[in-house]
N, C-alpha and C positions, 0 to 999 in steps of 0.2 A: 478396251476403251480406245477410241480413235479420235484424234483432233481433226476437226473439219471446219470449213468456213461457214459460220452461222447465217450468212446472207444467201446461201444457196437456195434457189427457188425449187419447190416441189409443188405438185398439183394434187389436190385432194377433192373431197366431195363439195367443198365450198369454193373451189377454184385455186388459183396460185397463192402460195404463201411461202414464207422463209422457213428454213430449218429451225430457227429460233422460235418461231410461232408454235411449233409442235411441242415445245416444252410446256406450254400452257401455264407458265409461272412456276413450274417445278424446278428443282435443282438438277435433275437427272432425266435423260431420255434414253430409253432402251429401244433399239431398232432391230427388227428382223428383216432380212432381205429374202424375199420370196423370188425364187428363180422363175422367170416368165419366158415362155417360148412364143414370140410374136407370130401371129397368124394361125396359131394352133387352137383347136377347140378346147373347151373346158377340160374334157377328159384326158387331154394330152399335156396338161400343165403338170408341173413337178409334183409327183405323188408324195415325196418325202416332205416337201415344203407344206403341202396341204395338210398332211397328218400332223406335222409339228405345229402348224398354226392352230389346229383344233385343240391341241393340248395347251396352248398358251392364251386362249381367249380370256380365261379368268385372271391371267397375269395383269391385264389392264386394271382391274379393280384392286388387285393386290398392290401394284405400284402406286396407283393414285392415292390409296390410303396411307402410303408411306412417303408421299412427296415426290413421286416419280411419274413419268409419262411413258407410253408405249406406242410405237408406230410400226407399220409394215411398209417397206419400200419394194417396188417392183419396176423393172426396166421396161415399161410399156406405157403408151399413152393412157391417161385416166379413162378415156372413152372406151378403151378395151378392158380395163380393169373393172369398171362399174358394173357391167352385167354379171361378171363372175362373182363379185362381192355380194350382189343381190341374190344371185342363184344359190350361193353357198350359205347365205344368211349371216355373213360376217358383220361385225361392228364396223362403223365407218372410220376406222383409223388407218386406212390404206392410202398410200401416196405414190404418185408416179414420179420416177426419177429418170424418165426417158430422155430428158434434155440436159441431164447433169453429167 
C-alpha cells in the first residue's frame, strides 16, 4: 500500500482523469505497473509483465465484486499503449502515467 496524491492526472481510454476517478466509487484501488519500453515494438515489451497481466485479467471482476477497482499503469503516452491493448485484447483499464 502506498499513499499518493489523489489528484494526479492519468490518461486512459476516455482521456485524462484523476487517480481518484479510477476508484469508481470503491474503497480500494489495486494498481499493476506494467514496465514499458518506449519506442519498442509489441514483442519487445516486458514479457514478465505481459504474462502477469494475463493472469490478473479476472482480478478485475473479483475486486469489483468485493468493492475494489483494478488499473494498469505504464510509463508511455496512451497513444502508444492503445494499439498494444487492442492487439492483446486487454480490458480497457490501462492508463498512461507518462506525465506523472
